[in-house]
N, C-alpha and C positions, 0 to 999 in steps of 0.2 A: 540460056539464061532467061528467065521470065522477067519481062520489063514492066510488069504491072503489080502494084501493091494491092492485095485484097485482104482486108481485115474487117471482121464483123464488128460494127460499132456497138453492138449490145454486150460485148465481152467486158469483163471486169478490167480494171487498169492493169493488173498483173498479167492477165491473159492476153491483153492487147500487146504489152511489151514482149511477152514470150513469142507471140505470132510475128510481131514486127522484127524482132531480133532474128528469127529463123528466115524471114523473107529478105532481110538486109544481107545476111550471110550468102544468100543465093544471088542477090542483085549485084553486089559489089565484088570486084575482082582485082587482085594485085596486078593483073596484066593490063588493066585500064589505067589511064592517067589519073593522078591524085585529084586534080580539079574536077574531073568527070565523076569520080566516086563520091566526093564530098558534095557536089551539086545534086546528084541523085539522092544522097542521104537526106539532105535538107528538104527536098521536095517530098520524099516519102514520109518524113517525120511530120511535116506540116499537114500533109494529106491525112495522116492517121490520127493525130492528136489534135482535136478540134479547139482546145483551149489555148493553142499556141498562136501568138500574134507575130512572133519573130523567132526564127531558128537559123543559126549560122555558126561559122567557124571564124575565129581569129587565130592566125598562124604566127608562130614566133620566128623572127628572122635573126635572132641572136642578140637583139637589142630591145625591140618593141614587138607588140602584137599588131598585126595588120589584117585588115578585113579580107576574109576569104569568101567562099561560096555561101550564100544565104537565101532565105525566103522571107519577105516582109518589107517593111518600109526602108528607105535609104538609111544608112548607118554611119557611125563614126569610122573613119578609115584607119586610124592607128590609136593604140592605147599603150601608155607606159606601164611597165610592170609596177605593181603596187597601187595602181590607180583604178578606182571603180571596182565593180564586182569582178569583171574579167581579169583586170590587172592584178587584183588581190589574189584571186584563185590561182592564176599563173605563178605569182610570186611565192605563195605558200605551198603550191602544188597539192591543193586540197579542194574538194567540191564545196560549193557554197550554195545553200538554198536561202533565198530572200523572200519571205512572205509578203513584205511591204517595202518596195524600193525606196520609199520616202524616208524610211528609218535606217537606211544603210548609209553610213558616213562616206561622203565623197562619191555617191552614185553618179554615174555619167548618164544623163538623159538624152539618148539618141532619139527615142520615141517618147514624147511627153505623155502618151496614153498608157505606157507600160506601168503595171502595178506590182508584178512579182516576177522573179527571175531565178533561174538555176544555171550554174556554170560548173562544168566538169573539165578539169585539166587533161590534156593528152600528153602522156609521157611514155617514152620508150628508152630502155637502157639508161634510166636516170637522166635522160635529156628531155627538156621541155620542147614539145612540138607545137603546142597551141592550146586553145580551149574550145569547147562546145558551149555556146551561149543560147539559152532559150528563154523567151519572155512571154508574158501573158498580160492581157488587158484586165484580168481579174486578180484580186488579192488572193493569197494562199493557194495558188494553183499547183504548187509542186510539193510532193510528199516524200517520205522515206522510200516508198516504192519507186517513184521516179528516180531518185538519187541512186538507189541500188541498181536498177536496170541500166540507167544511163552510164554508170561507172563500168558495168560489164561491157556495154556496147563500145564505150570509148577505149577500153582495154583492147577489144577486138580491132577497132580501127587503128589504134597505135601500133599494134603488133602484127597485124595481117594486111593492112591497106597502105599505111605510110611507107 
């Protein structure tokens, strides 16, 4: 298993995601501990996508989301379902792209420098596992392309790694 992520920074966003997804499939293994896989995922994502200020997982314990592996500034340790972008995404089990976090009602500001965010729920067999949360210090950092590929990646994580 290759332990290094090598992606050409001159690629288009879609090409970067395609290369990233292929390398993630080779990097992560169901034989490894979940925490190790999620930790490597967050490091690889932050290394590959330069507009990312924070990337991490909030895992569902049956009641709340709790902080899992991440890369970035310190973060909130638990989030109630239906609260903030992460809690809302988990509650409705739908991806949410927020171009300007200041305009999202009830946004939880773990990092006051965060300007935009994307959250993708992790679901397996109709059971909520958690969410992938990615922030940027820039407005409008996440597009339909990000959403499309992150949903594919989260589907892979949910069904092949968890």
